[in-house]
N, C-alpha and C positions, 0 to 999 in steps of 0.2 A: 386377076388374082395372083398371077405373082408378083408382080412388081407391089402389091401392097405386104403382101408377106417378106417381101425384102426391105421395104420401107420398116415395118415393124421391126424386123432385124435389125436395123441400123438406128432406127432409134431405141430400141432395147440393150443395143450397145453402149451407145450414146449417156444413157440414162445410167448405168453398170461406171463407165466412167467417170461420170459427173459424183455422182451420189455412196456407188460402192456397189459390191455383186449382196452383200446382205438384205439394206433397202431394197433390193432390184427381187430379188428372190420373198421378203417379209411381202411386198406389193402383189406378189403372182401368186402368193398362197391364200391368199385373201384374211378378212380378219378375222382374229378372235376374243377369247374374252380377254385376253393378254396386251392385246391388243389396241384393245378398250382404254386400259386403262392407262395405257403408257401416251394414246393421244386427248383422255380429259384427266389422268392421274393429277396434275396441278390443280385443277380448275374442282375436283371432286378434294380435294386436301383445303383449299381456299375456305370453301364452303362447309365444310366439316370445322375449320376452325372459328369463323366466322358466327356457325351454330351454338357451337361450344363453350368459348371463349368470351366472349364480346354480349350474349343476350343477357340482359340483367335476372339477377336472380333470387 
């Protein structure tokens, strides 16, 4: 048990060094609507563009 906790702490520190503390904090806090928009915002924007601007009138 203690070994897995130590490995998890080492992995967390490695992720902080690699990605930064804000990313790790966001990942640990879970996802809300804001992270949904961050993850899929570009895709939503592309779909809206295609629907409204490229559809024949």
